[in-house]
N, CA, C and O atoms as a GROMACS GRO file, in nm:
protein
  612
    1UNK      N    1  13.554   4.814  12.032
    1UNK     CA    2  13.569   4.947  11.986
    1UNK      C    3  13.526   5.044  12.097
    1UNK      O    4  13.428   5.019  12.167
    2UNK      N    5  13.601   5.152  12.112
    2UNK     CA    6  13.578   5.249  12.208
    2UNK      C    7  13.555   5.388  12.141
    2UNK      O    8  13.594   5.412  12.027
    3UNK      N    9  13.490   5.478  12.219
    3UNK     CA   10  13.464   5.614  12.168
    3UNK      C   11  13.553   5.704  12.248
    3UNK      O   12  13.555   5.694  12.370
    4UNK      N   13  13.626   5.789  12.187
    4UNK     CA   14  13.716   5.883  12.260
    4UNK      C   15  13.627   5.998  12.312
    4UNK      O   16  13.528   6.037  12.249
    5UNK      N   17  13.669   6.053  12.432
    5UNK     CA   18  13.588   6.150  12.498
    5UNK      C   19  13.684   6.267  12.536
    5UNK      O   20  13.797   6.245  12.580
    6UNK      N   21  13.636   6.389  12.516
    6UNK     CA   22  13.702   6.504  12.572
    6UNK      C   23  13.607   6.583  12.656
    6UNK      O   24  13.487   6.583  12.630
    7UNK      N   25  13.658   6.651  12.757
    7UNK     CA   26  13.576   6.728  12.849
    7UNK      C   27  13.529   6.858  12.787
    7UNK      O   28  13.564   6.886  12.672
    8UNK      N   29  13.452   6.941  12.860
    8UNK     CA   30  13.401   7.064  12.795
    8UNK      C   31  13.508   7.167  12.775
    8UNK      O   32  13.483   7.267  12.708
    9UNK      N   33  13.629   7.145  12.832
    9UNK     CA   34  13.744   7.239  12.813
    9UNK      C   35  13.836   7.186  12.710
    9UNK      O   36  13.941   7.247  12.688
   10UNK      N   37  13.808   7.076  12.642
   10UNK     CA   38  13.892   7.024  12.537
   10UNK      C   39  14.005   6.930  12.583
   10UNK      O   40  14.089   6.894  12.501
   11UNK      N   41  14.009   6.891  12.706
   11UNK     CA   42  14.107   6.796  12.754
   11UNK      C   43  14.058   6.655  12.740
   11UNK      O   44  13.938   6.630  12.755
   12UNK      N   45  14.148   6.558  12.711
   12UNK     CA   46  14.110   6.423  12.687
   12UNK      C   47  14.074   6.348  12.811
   12UNK      O   48  14.138   6.365  12.914
   13UNK      N   49  13.975   6.267  12.802
   13UNK     CA   50  13.940   6.175  12.912
   13UNK      C   51  13.948   6.030  12.866
   13UNK      O   52  13.979   6.004  12.750
   14UNK      N   53  13.921   5.937  12.953
   14UNK     CA   54  13.931   5.801  12.912
   14UNK      C   55  13.822   5.766  12.816
   14UNK      O   56  13.712   5.819  12.829
   15UNK      N   57  13.846   5.678  12.718
   15UNK     CA   58  13.738   5.641  12.622
   15UNK      C   59  13.622   5.569  12.689
   15UNK      O   60  13.639   5.513  12.797
   16UNK      N   61  13.506   5.570  12.627
   16UNK     CA   62  13.389   5.501  12.683
   16UNK      C   63  13.337   5.406  12.578
   16UNK      O   64  13.387   5.404  12.465
   17UNK      N   65  13.237   5.329  12.614
   17UNK     CA   66  13.178   5.227  12.524
   17UNK      C   67  13.085   5.304  12.428
   17UNK      O   68  13.041   5.414  12.460
   18UNK      N   69  13.055   5.245  12.308
   18UNK     CA   70  12.959   5.308  12.215
   18UNK      C   71  12.821   5.324  12.281
   18UNK      O   72  12.755   5.425  12.255
   19UNK      N   73  12.775   5.233  12.363
   19UNK     CA   74  12.646   5.249  12.427
   19UNK      C   75  12.640   5.370  12.515
   19UNK      O   76  12.544   5.446  12.511
   20UNK      N   77  12.745   5.389  12.596
   20UNK     CA   78  12.753   5.504  12.687
   20UNK      C   79  12.746   5.635  12.600
   20UNK      O   80  12.677   5.731  12.634
   21UNK      N   81  12.822   5.633  12.489
   21UNK     CA   82  12.825   5.756  12.403
   21UNK      C   83  12.692   5.779  12.338
   21UNK      O   84  12.652   5.894  12.323
   22UNK      N   85  12.620   5.672  12.297
   22UNK     CA   86  12.484   5.695  12.245
   22UNK      C   87  12.388   5.757  12.345
   22UNK      O   88  12.310   5.847  12.313
   23UNK      N   89  12.398   5.702  12.473
   23UNK     CA   90  12.313   5.754  12.576
   23UNK      C   91  12.347   5.910  12.605
   23UNK      O   92  12.257   5.992  12.624
   24UNK      N   93  12.472   5.939  12.606
   24UNK     CA   94  12.510   6.079  12.637
   24UNK      C   95  12.463   6.170  12.519
   24UNK      O   96  12.414   6.280  12.544
   25UNK      N   97  12.477   6.128  12.398
   25UNK     CA   98  12.437   6.200  12.283
   25UNK      C   99  12.282   6.211  12.285
   25UNK      O  100  12.229   6.319  12.260
   26UNK      N  101  12.214   6.107  12.311
   26UNK     CA  102  12.066   6.114  12.309
   26UNK      C  103  12.012   6.203  12.419
   26UNK      O  104  11.909   6.269  12.400
   27UNK      N  105  12.078   6.206  12.534
   27UNK     CA  106  12.034   6.295  12.644
   27UNK      C  107  12.074   6.439  12.627
   27UNK      O  108  12.033   6.525  12.706
   28UNK      N  109  12.154   6.469  12.526
   28UNK     CA  110  12.203   6.605  12.503
   28UNK      C  111  12.317   6.645  12.598
   28UNK      O  112  12.346   6.764  12.615
   29UNK      N  113  12.382   6.548  12.659
   29UNK     CA  114  12.493   6.576  12.743
   29UNK      C  115  12.632   6.578  12.674
   29UNK      O  116  12.734   6.608  12.737
   30UNK      N  117  12.630   6.546  12.544
   30UNK     CA  118  12.752   6.540  12.463
   30UNK      C  119  12.723   6.578  12.326
   30UNK      O  120  12.609   6.567  12.282
   31UNK      N  121  12.823   6.623  12.252
   31UNK     CA  122  12.811   6.642  12.110
   31UNK      C  123  12.931   6.578  12.037
   31UNK      O  124  13.037   6.556  12.095
   32UNK      N  125  12.909   6.549  11.907
   32UNK     CA  126  13.014   6.485  11.826
   32UNK      C  127  13.110   6.593  11.780
   32UNK      O  128  13.069   6.695  11.726
   33UNK      N  129  13.241   6.568  11.805
   33UNK     CA  130  13.344   6.658  11.766
   33UNK      C  131  13.413   6.611  11.635
   33UNK      O  132  13.434   6.693  11.546
   34UNK      N  133  13.447   6.487  11.624
   34UNK     CA  134  13.512   6.427  11.508
   34UNK      C  135  13.448   6.298  11.474
   34UNK      O  136  13.390   6.231  11.560
   35UNK      N  137  13.457   6.260  11.347
   35UNK     CA  138  13.401   6.133  11.305
   35UNK      C  139  13.513   6.028  11.289
   35UNK      O  140  13.490   5.908  11.303
   36UNK      N  141  13.636   6.078  11.260
   36UNK     CA  142  13.750   5.981  11.248
   36UNK      C  143  13.866   6.036  11.326
   36UNK      O  144  13.927   6.134  11.282
   37UNK      N  145  13.901   5.980  11.439
   37UNK     CA  146  13.831   5.878  11.512
   37UNK      C  147  13.708   5.942  11.582
   37UNK      O  148  13.709   6.061  11.615
   38UNK      N  149  13.606   5.862  11.602
   38UNK     CA  150  13.481   5.914  11.656
   38UNK      C  151  13.505   5.963  11.798
   38UNK      O  152  13.541   5.888  11.890
   39UNK      N  153  13.482   6.091  11.811
   39UNK     CA  154  13.511   6.159  11.937
   39UNK      C  155  13.391   6.243  11.982
   39UNK      O  156  13.331   6.314  11.901
   40UNK      N  157  13.357   6.235  12.109
   40UNK     CA  158  13.252   6.319  12.162
   40UNK      C  159  13.305   6.415  12.267
   40UNK      O  160  13.402   6.386  12.336
   41UNK      N  161  13.240   6.528  12.277
   41UNK     CA  162  13.276   6.625  12.382
   41UNK      C  163  13.164   6.640  12.483
   41UNK      O  164  13.049   6.662  12.445
   42UNK      N  165  13.196   6.629  12.612
   42UNK     CA  166  13.097   6.639  12.714
   42UNK      C  167  13.056   6.783  12.728
   42UNK      O  168  13.141   6.871  12.717
   43UNK      N  169  12.928   6.810  12.753
   43UNK     CA  170  12.877   6.945  12.772
   43UNK      C  171  12.859   6.984  12.919
   43UNK      O  172  12.807   7.091  12.950
   44UNK      N  173  12.902   6.894  13.009
   44UNK     CA  174  12.890   6.917  13.151
   44UNK      C  175  13.028   6.894  13.214
   44UNK      O  176  13.118   6.839  13.150
   45UNK      N  177  13.045   6.936  13.339
   45UNK     CA  178  13.170   6.921  13.410
   45UNK      C  179  13.186   6.779  13.449
   45UNK      O  180  13.088   6.710  13.479
   46UNK      N  181  13.313   6.731  13.450
   46UNK     CA  182  13.350   6.598  13.491
   46UNK      C  183  13.469   6.599  13.583
   46UNK      O  184  13.540   6.700  13.594
   47UNK      N  185  13.493   6.487  13.649
   47UNK     CA  186  13.603   6.487  13.745
   47UNK      C  187  13.736   6.489  13.678
   47UNK      O  188  13.832   6.535  13.740
   48UNK      N  189  13.748   6.442  13.554
   48UNK     CA  190  13.877   6.445  13.487
   48UNK      C  191  13.973   6.338  13.521
   48UNK      O  192  14.092   6.349  13.491
   49UNK      N  193  13.922   6.227  13.587
   49UNK     CA  194  14.006   6.119  13.625
   49UNK      C  195  14.053   6.040  13.504
   49UNK      O  196  13.973   6.011  13.416
   50UNK      N  197  14.180   6.005  13.498
   50UNK     CA  198  14.235   5.926  13.387
   50UNK      C  199  14.323   5.815  13.447
   50UNK      O  200  14.397   5.834  13.543
   51UNK      N  201  14.309   5.698  13.384
   51UNK     CA  202  14.388   5.583  13.422
   51UNK      C  203  14.523   5.593  13.348
   51UNK      O  204  14.527   5.648  13.238
   52UNK      N  205  14.632   5.541  13.405
   52UNK     CA  206  14.760   5.541  13.333
   52UNK      C  207  14.749   5.442  13.216
   52UNK      O  208  14.697   5.332  13.231
   53UNK      N  209  14.798   5.486  13.101
   53UNK     CA  210  14.794   5.406  12.974
   53UNK      C  211  14.935   5.372  12.936
   53UNK      O  212  15.024   5.456  12.942
   54UNK      N  213  14.955   5.247  12.896
   54UNK     CA  214  15.084   5.203  12.849
   54UNK      C  215  15.074   5.175  12.700
   54UNK      O  216  14.984   5.102  12.657
   55UNK      N  217  15.166   5.231  12.619
   55UNK     CA  218  15.172   5.212  12.483
   55UNK      C  219  15.271   5.104  12.446
   55UNK      O  220  15.389   5.122  12.476
   56UNK      N  221  15.232   4.993  12.384
   56UNK     CA  222  15.324   4.890  12.337
   56UNK      C  223  15.346   4.900  12.190
   56UNK      O  224  15.249   4.910  12.114
   57UNK      N  225  15.472   4.898  12.147
   57UNK     CA  226  15.502   4.905  12.005
   57UNK      C  227  15.589   4.781  11.968
   57UNK      O  228  15.693   4.756  12.028
   58UNK      N  229  15.542   4.708  11.870
   58UNK     CA  230  15.613   4.597  11.820
   58UNK      C  231  15.647   4.620  11.672
   58UNK      O  232  15.563   4.606  11.584
   59UNK      N  233  15.775   4.658  11.650
   59UNK     CA  234  15.819   4.691  11.508
   59UNK      C  235  15.873   4.569  11.440
   59UNK      O  236  15.940   4.486  11.500
   60UNK      N  237  15.842   4.562  11.311
   60UNK     CA  238  15.890   4.457  11.225
   60UNK      C  239  15.929   4.514  11.088
   60UNK      O  240  15.928   4.636  11.072
   61UNK      N  241  15.962   4.434  10.993
   61UNK     CA  242  16.000   4.477  10.867
   61UNK      C  243  15.878   4.518  10.778
   61UNK      O  244  15.885   4.617  10.705
   62UNK      N  245  15.770   4.440  10.786
   62UNK     CA  246  15.648   4.467  10.708
   62UNK      C  247  15.541   4.529  10.789
   62UNK      O  248  15.459   4.600  10.731
   63UNK      N  249  15.533   4.511  10.918
   63UNK     CA  250  15.422   4.557  11.004
   63UNK      C  251  15.470   4.621  11.128
   63UNK      O  252  15.573   4.579  11.182
   64UNK      N  253  15.402   4.720  11.176
   64UNK     CA  254  15.427   4.782  11.307
   64UNK      C  255  15.298   4.762  11.386
   64UNK      O  256  15.191   4.801  11.340
   65UNK      N  257  15.306   4.704  11.502
   65UNK     CA  258  15.186   4.689  11.587
   65UNK      C  259  15.187   4.787  11.700
   65UNK      O  260  15.289   4.804  11.766
   66UNK      N  261  15.073   4.855  11.725
   66UNK     CA  262  15.056   4.949  11.829
   66UNK      C  263  14.940   4.907  11.920
   66UNK      O  264  14.833   4.871  11.870
   67UNK      N  265  14.960   4.910  12.052
   67UNK     CA  266  14.851   4.873  12.147
   67UNK      C  267  14.865   4.960  12.266
   67UNK      O  268  14.974   4.972  12.322
   68UNK      N  269  14.754   5.023  12.308
   68UNK     CA  270  14.749   5.102  12.424
   68UNK      C  271  14.657   5.029  12.524
   68UNK      O  272  14.542   4.997  12.494
   69UNK      N  273  14.712   5.003  12.647
   69UNK     CA  274  14.638   4.926  12.745
   69UNK      C  275  14.640   4.995  12.876
   69UNK      O  276  14.733   5.069  12.908
   70UNK      N  277  14.530   4.967  12.956
   70UNK     CA  278  14.530   5.011  13.096
   70UNK      C  279  14.544   4.882  13.176
   70UNK      O  280  14.572   4.776  13.121
   71UNK      N  281  14.523   4.894  13.310
   71UNK     CA  282  14.536   4.772  13.389
   71UNK      C  283  14.427   4.676  13.362
   71UNK      O  284  14.445   4.556  13.381
   72UNK      N  285  14.306   4.724  13.315
   72UNK     CA  286  14.196   4.637  13.301
   72UNK      C  287  14.163   4.591  13.154
   72UNK      O  288  14.112   4.482  13.130
   73UNK      N  289  14.196   4.683  13.058
   73UNK     CA  290  14.147   4.649  12.916
   73UNK      C  291  14.240   4.712  12.814
   73UNK      O  292  14.327   4.794  12.845
   74UNK      N  293  14.218   4.672  12.695
   74UNK     CA  294  14.294   4.729  12.583
   74UNK      C  295  14.209   4.844  12.524
   74UNK      O  296  14.094   4.825  12.486
   75UNK      N  297  14.271   4.966  12.518
   75UNK     CA  298  14.199   5.085  12.479
   75UNK      C  299  14.211   5.100  12.329
   75UNK      O  300  14.114   5.145  12.266
   76UNK      N  301  14.320   5.067  12.269
   76UNK     CA  302  14.344   5.095  12.130
   76UNK      C  303  14.444   4.992  12.074
   76UNK      O  304  14.540   4.960  12.143
   77UNK      N  305  14.424   4.942  11.958
   77UNK     CA  306  14.521   4.863  11.889
   77UNK      C  307  14.515   4.885  11.741
   77UNK      O  308  14.408   4.907  11.685
   78UNK      N  309  14.630   4.877  11.676
   78UNK     CA  310  14.638   4.904  11.532
   78UNK      C  311  14.758   4.839  11.478
   78UNK      O  312  14.862   4.831  11.545
   79UNK      N  313  14.745   4.790  11.352
   79UNK     CA  314  14.863   4.732  11.278
   79UNK      C  315  14.881   4.818  11.154
   79UNK      O  316  14.791   4.834  11.070
   80UNK      N  317  15.000   4.873  11.147
   80UNK     CA  318  15.037   4.958  11.028
   80UNK      C  319  15.120   4.879  10.932
   80UNK      O  320  15.226   4.828  10.969
   81UNK      N  321  15.075   4.867  10.808
   81UNK     CA  322  15.150   4.792  10.707
   81UNK      C  323  15.246   4.894  10.636
   81UNK      O  324  15.204   4.999  10.588
   82UNK      N  325  15.376   4.859  10.633
   82UNK     CA  326  15.479   4.948  10.581
   82UNK      C  327  15.490   4.922  10.432
   82UNK      O  328  15.461   4.812  10.385
   83UNK      N  329  15.533   5.028  10.355
   83UNK     CA  330  15.562   5.018  10.213
   83UNK      C  331  15.702   4.962  10.197
   83UNK      O  332  15.799   5.028  10.232
   84UNK      N  333  15.716   4.838  10.143
   84UNK     CA  334  15.848   4.782  10.119
   84UNK      C  335  15.882   4.791   9.970
   84UNK      O  336  15.990   4.748   9.931
   85UNK      N  337  15.798   4.843   9.887
   85UNK     CA  338  15.825   4.849   9.748
   85UNK      C  339  15.874   4.986   9.702
   85UNK      O  340  15.886   5.007   9.581
   86UNK      N  341  15.901   5.075   9.790
   86UNK     CA  342  15.940   5.214   9.748
   86UNK      C  343  16.078   5.209   9.672
   86UNK      O  344  16.093   5.278   9.571
   87UNK      N  345  16.174   5.133   9.718
   87UNK     CA  346  16.305   5.131   9.650
   87UNK      C  347  16.290   5.086   9.512
   87UNK      O  348  16.355   5.142   9.424
   88UNK      N  349  16.202   4.981   9.483
   88UNK     CA  350  16.179   4.930   9.348
   88UNK      C  351  16.112   5.037   9.264
   88UNK      O  352  16.155   5.060   9.151
   89UNK      N  353  16.010   5.104   9.315
   89UNK     CA  354  15.938   5.206   9.241
   89UNK      C  355  16.031   5.329   9.215
   89UNK      O  356  16.027   5.388   9.107
   90UNK      N  357  16.108   5.363   9.309
   90UNK     CA  358  16.210   5.476   9.283
   90UNK      C  359  16.313   5.440   9.175
   90UNK      O  360  16.348   5.525   9.092
   91UNK      N  361  16.364   5.316   9.175
   91UNK     CA  362  16.458   5.278   9.073
   91UNK      C  363  16.394   5.270   8.929
   91UNK      O  364  16.456   5.301   8.828
   92UNK      N  365  16.266   5.227   8.930
   92UNK     CA  366  16.198   5.229   8.800
   92UNK      C  367  16.173   5.372   8.753
   92UNK      O  368  16.186   5.403   8.634
   93UNK      N  369  16.138   5.458   8.845
   93UNK     CA  370  16.119   5.595   8.810
   93UNK      C  371  16.246   5.665   8.758
   93UNK      O  372  16.240   5.744   8.664
   94UNK      N  373  16.360   5.635   8.821
   94UNK     CA  374  16.488   5.692   8.777
   94UNK      C  375  16.516   5.638   8.638
   94UNK      O  376  16.558   5.715   8.551
   95UNK      N  377  16.494   5.510   8.613
   95UNK     CA  378  16.523   5.452   8.478
   95UNK      C  379  16.431   5.520   8.378
   95UNK      O  380  16.479   5.557   8.271
   96UNK      N  381  16.308   5.538   8.405
   96UNK     CA  382  16.218   5.607   8.311
   96UNK      C  383  16.254   5.750   8.291
   96UNK      O  384  16.234   5.802   8.181
   97UNK      N  385  16.306   5.817   8.392
   97UNK     CA  386  16.345   5.954   8.381
   97UNK      C  387  16.467   5.960   8.292
   97UNK      O  388  16.477   6.054   8.213
   98UNK      N  389  16.561   5.868   8.298
   98UNK     CA  390  16.678   5.867   8.207
   98UNK      C  391  16.638   5.854   8.065
   98UNK      O  392  16.690   5.921   7.975
   99UNK      N  393  16.541   5.760   8.047
   99UNK     CA  394  16.495   5.740   7.903
   99UNK      C  395  16.423   5.868   7.854
   99UNK      O  396  16.441   5.910   7.739
  100UNK      N  397  16.341   5.928   7.942
  100UNK     CA  398  16.272   6.050   7.900
  100UNK      C  399  16.364   6.164   7.871
  100UNK      O  400  16.345   6.239   7.775
  101UNK      N  401  16.469   6.179   7.958
  101UNK     CA  402  16.570   6.287   7.931
  101UNK      C  403  16.646   6.259   7.801
  101UNK      O  404  16.684   6.352   7.730
  102UNK      N  405  16.668   6.135   7.771
  102UNK     CA  406  16.748   6.106   7.647
  102UNK      C  407  16.668   6.136   7.525
  102UNK      O  408  16.723   6.168   7.419
  103UNK      N  409  16.534   6.126   7.536
  103UNK     CA  410  16.447   6.146   7.414
  103UNK      C  411  16.399   6.290   7.408
  103UNK      O  412  16.334   6.330   7.311
  104UNK      N  413  16.429   6.369   7.510
  104UNK     CA  414  16.374   6.500   7.520
  104UNK      C  415  16.446   6.590   7.418
  104UNK      O  416  16.569   6.584   7.404
  105UNK      N  417  16.370   6.673   7.347
  105UNK     CA  418  16.431   6.770   7.251
  105UNK      C  419  16.434   6.906   7.311
  105UNK      O  420  16.479   7.001   7.247
  106UNK      N  421  16.387   6.920   7.438
  106UNK     CA  422  16.388   7.051   7.502
  106UNK      C  423  16.535   7.081   7.543
  106UNK      O  424  16.606   6.996   7.596
  107UNK      N  425  16.575   7.202   7.516
  107UNK     CA  426  16.708   7.241   7.557
  107UNK      C  427  16.702   7.276   7.705
  107UNK      O  428  16.614   7.349   7.750
  108UNK      N  429  16.801   7.223   7.781
  108UNK     CA  430  16.811   7.250   7.919
  108UNK      C  431  16.700   7.192   7.997
  108UNK      O  432  16.658   7.255   8.095
  109UNK      N  433  16.646   7.078   7.964
  109UNK     CA  434  16.544   7.015   8.038
  109UNK      C  435  16.590   6.977   8.179
  109UNK      O  436  16.704   6.937   8.200
  110UNK      N  437  16.502   6.991   8.273
  110UNK     CA  438  16.535   6.956   8.411
  110UNK      C  439  16.417   6.886   8.470
  110UNK      O  440  16.316   6.856   8.406
  111UNK      N  441  16.436   6.861   8.603
  111UNK     CA  442  16.334   6.788   8.679
  111UNK      C  443  16.199   6.863   8.686
  111UNK      O  444  16.093   6.801   8.698
  112UNK      N  445  16.206   6.998   8.678
  112UNK     CA  446  16.082   7.076   8.685
  112UNK      C  447  15.990   7.050   8.568
  112UNK      O  448  15.868   7.066   8.579
  113UNK      N  449  16.050   7.007   8.453
  113UNK     CA  450  15.970   6.977   8.332
  113UNK      C  451  15.906   6.838   8.343
  113UNK      O  452  15.819   6.806   8.262
  114UNK      N  453  15.944   6.758   8.436
  114UNK     CA  454  15.901   6.622   8.450
  114UNK      C  455  15.752   6.629   8.498
  114UNK      O  456  15.716   6.709   8.584
  115UNK      N  457  15.668   6.541   8.437
  115UNK     CA  458  15.528   6.539   8.482
  115UNK      C  459  15.518   6.484   8.628
  115UNK      O  460  15.604   6.409   8.675
  116UNK      N  461  15.416   6.525   8.692
  116UNK     CA  462  15.389   6.482   8.829
  116UNK      C  463  15.369   6.330   8.830
  116UNK      O  464  15.311   6.273   8.737
  117UNK      N  465  15.420   6.266   8.937
  117UNK     CA  466  15.399   6.122   8.951
  117UNK      C  467  15.307   6.097   9.069
  117UNK      O  468  15.276   6.185   9.149
  118UNK      N  469  15.268   5.976   9.075
  118UNK     CA  470  15.175   5.939   9.191
  118UNK      C  471  15.268   5.886   9.310
  118UNK      O  472  15.216   5.832   9.408
  119UNK      N  473  15.402   5.901   9.300
  119UNK     CA  474  15.486   5.860   9.412
  119UNK      C  475  15.488   5.967   9.526
  119UNK      O  476  15.536   5.943   9.636
  120UNK      N  477  15.436   6.080   9.493
  120UNK     CA  478  15.429   6.188   9.598
  120UNK      C  479  15.322   6.143   9.692
  120UNK      O  480  15.216   6.094   9.652
  121UNK      N  481  15.351   6.161   9.819
  121UNK     CA  482  15.257   6.138   9.932
  121UNK      C  483  15.211   5.996   9.930
  121UNK      O  484  15.090   5.972   9.935
  122UNK      N  485  15.302   5.898   9.921
  122UNK     CA  486  15.262   5.757   9.911
  122UNK      C  487  15.221   5.707  10.052
  122UNK      O  488  15.145   5.611  10.060
  123UNK      N  489  15.267   5.765  10.158
  123UNK     CA  490  15.242   5.715  10.287
  123UNK      C  491  15.108   5.765  10.345
  123UNK      O  492  15.101   5.818  10.456
  124UNK      N  493  15.000   5.745  10.264
  124UNK     CA  494  14.869   5.782  10.311
  124UNK      C  495  14.803   5.656  10.367
  124UNK      O  496  14.790   5.555  10.297
  125UNK      N  497  14.762   5.663  10.489
  125UNK     CA  498  14.694   5.554  10.554
  125UNK      C  499  14.550   5.590  10.572
  125UNK      O  500  14.517   5.707  10.589
  126UNK      N  501  14.460   5.488  10.569
  126UNK     CA  502  14.319   5.515  10.595
  126UNK      C  503  14.297   5.571  10.731
  126UNK      O  504  14.214   5.660  10.752
  127UNK      N  505  14.373   5.519  10.825
  127UNK     CA  506  14.364   5.573  10.964
  127UNK      C  507  14.503   5.599  11.013
  127UNK      O  508  14.591   5.512  11.011
  128UNK      N  509  14.521   5.719  11.057
  128UNK     CA  510  14.650   5.767  11.098
  128UNK      C  511  14.657   5.740  11.251
  128UNK      O  512  14.570   5.785  11.325
  129UNK      N  513  14.762   5.667  11.299
  129UNK     CA  514  14.770   5.628  11.443
  129UNK      C  515  14.782   5.748  11.531
  129UNK      O  516  14.738   5.745  11.646
  130UNK      N  517  14.840   5.858  11.480
  130UNK     CA  518  14.863   5.975  11.560
  130UNK      C  519  14.723   6.036  11.597
  130UNK      O  520  14.707   6.090  11.706
  131UNK      N  521  14.628   6.028  11.508
  131UNK     CA  522  14.493   6.081  11.544
  131UNK      C  523  14.434   6.008  11.665
  131UNK      O  524  14.363   6.068  11.746
  132UNK      N  525  14.462   5.879  11.678
  132UNK     CA  526  14.408   5.804  11.787
  132UNK      C  527  14.483   5.832  11.916
  132UNK      O  528  14.424   5.852  12.022
  133UNK      N  529  14.618   5.834  11.903
  133UNK     CA  530  14.703   5.849  12.024
  133UNK      C  531  14.702   5.991  12.086
  133UNK      O  532  14.744   6.010  12.200
  134UNK      N  533  14.653   6.087  12.011
  134UNK     CA  534  14.645   6.224  12.075
  134UNK      C  535  14.543   6.230  12.183
  134UNK      O  536  14.547   6.318  12.269
  135UNK      N  537  14.448   6.134  12.180
  135UNK     CA  538  14.341   6.145  12.281
  135UNK      C  539  14.373   6.058  12.409
  135UNK      O  540  14.292   6.050  12.502
  136UNK      N  541  14.486   5.996  12.408
  136UNK     CA  542  14.523   5.914  12.522
  136UNK      C  543  14.645   5.976  12.595
  136UNK      O  544  14.737   6.026  12.530
  137UNK      N  545  14.646   5.971  12.727
  137UNK     CA  546  14.757   6.019  12.804
  137UNK      C  547  14.849   5.899  12.828
  137UNK      O  548  14.822   5.814  12.913
  138UNK      N  549  14.954   5.894  12.754
  138UNK     CA  550  15.046   5.778  12.756
  138UNK      C  551  15.144   5.798  12.875
  138UNK      O  552  15.210   5.901  12.885
  139UNK      N  553  15.151   5.700  12.964
  139UNK     CA  554  15.242   5.712  13.079
  139UNK      C  555  15.375   5.630  13.052
  139UNK      O  556  15.482   5.673  13.092
  140UNK      N  557  15.365   5.513  12.985
  140UNK     CA  558  15.476   5.425  12.962
  140UNK      C  559  15.481   5.384  12.821
  140UNK      O  560  15.375   5.372  12.759
  141UNK      N  561  15.597   5.360  12.765
  141UNK     CA  562  15.610   5.313  12.628
  141UNK      C  563  15.700   5.188  12.631
  141UNK      O  564  15.814   5.195  12.676
  142UNK      N  565  15.650   5.076  12.583
  142UNK     CA  566  15.723   4.953  12.571
  142UNK      C  567  15.752   4.923  12.426
  142UNK      O  568  15.657   4.908  12.349
  143UNK      N  569  15.878   4.913  12.382
  143UNK     CA  570  15.907   4.885  12.242
  143UNK      C  571  15.964   4.746  12.234
  143UNK      O  572  16.064   4.718  12.301
  144UNK      N  573  15.905   4.658  12.154
  144UNK     CA  574  15.945   4.520  12.132
  144UNK      C  575  15.963   4.445  12.265
  144UNK      O  576  16.056   4.366  12.279
  145UNK      N  577  15.875   4.468  12.360
  145UNK     CA  578  15.876   4.397  12.490
  145UNK      C  579  16.005   4.425  12.566
  145UNK      O  580  16.038   4.351  12.658
  146UNK      N  581  16.081   4.534  12.529
  146UNK     CA  582  16.195   4.568  12.609
  146UNK      C  583  16.155   4.649  12.731
  146UNK      O  584  16.036   4.660  12.761
  147UNK      N  585  16.249   4.702  12.798
  147UNK     CA  586  16.227   4.780  12.920
  147UNK      C  587  16.134   4.899  12.889
  147UNK      O  588  16.156   4.972  12.792
  148UNK      N  589  16.033   4.917  12.971
  148UNK     CA  590  15.941   5.033  12.952
  148UNK      C  591  16.003   5.162  12.995
  148UNK      O  592  16.076   5.168  13.094
  149UNK      N  593  15.974   5.269  12.917
  149UNK     CA  594  16.026   5.398  12.954
  149UNK      C  595  15.910   5.484  13.005
  149UNK      O  596  15.809   5.502  12.938
  150UNK      N  597  15.928   5.534  13.124
  150UNK     CA  598  15.816   5.612  13.188
  150UNK      C  599  15.823   5.755  13.144
  150UNK      O  600  15.931   5.815  13.147
  151UNK      N  601  15.710   5.812  13.100
  151UNK     CA  602  15.700   5.952  13.060
  151UNK      C  603  15.670   6.037  13.182
  151UNK      O  604  15.578   6.010  13.259
  152UNK      N  605  15.750   6.141  13.198
  152UNK     CA  606  15.731   6.230  13.314
  152UNK      C  607  15.669   6.361  13.264
  152UNK      O  608  15.711   6.418  13.163
  153UNK      N  609  15.569   6.406  13.339
  153UNK     CA  610  15.505   6.533  13.305
  153UNK      C  611  15.581   6.655  13.352
  153UNK      O  612  15.537   6.768  13.328
   0.00000   0.00000   0.00000
């Protein structure tokens, strides 16, 4: 596990180890900015050196794997589980809606009369990958081990 770091001007730097982050926080050289993902901000000037990071994406039917690596180590990895039951839930909801509309005695009933369902905002993840990737400067993207595409600034 790594701790994300931003400099005193708000620009992202390379992540550091939790031990290094504890030392910086203990010495008063950094402060906590976010808890998810855990991010610290340096209170002193730094060189701003960043290593090139490659983002690997392996997409599948049920899972999507994300991995950000440098030449020496893996900086970030995550597996996102996709919802494959949405079509079934939507068809059940449509069937229930038809039954409800057939039994309704309200004249001119429409969808606005329908009670709220818990199908709204179903794609809520405990950890959002975008929150993690915004702290890394991605240079290359490899999708399913195909040819890498280089990002130009």
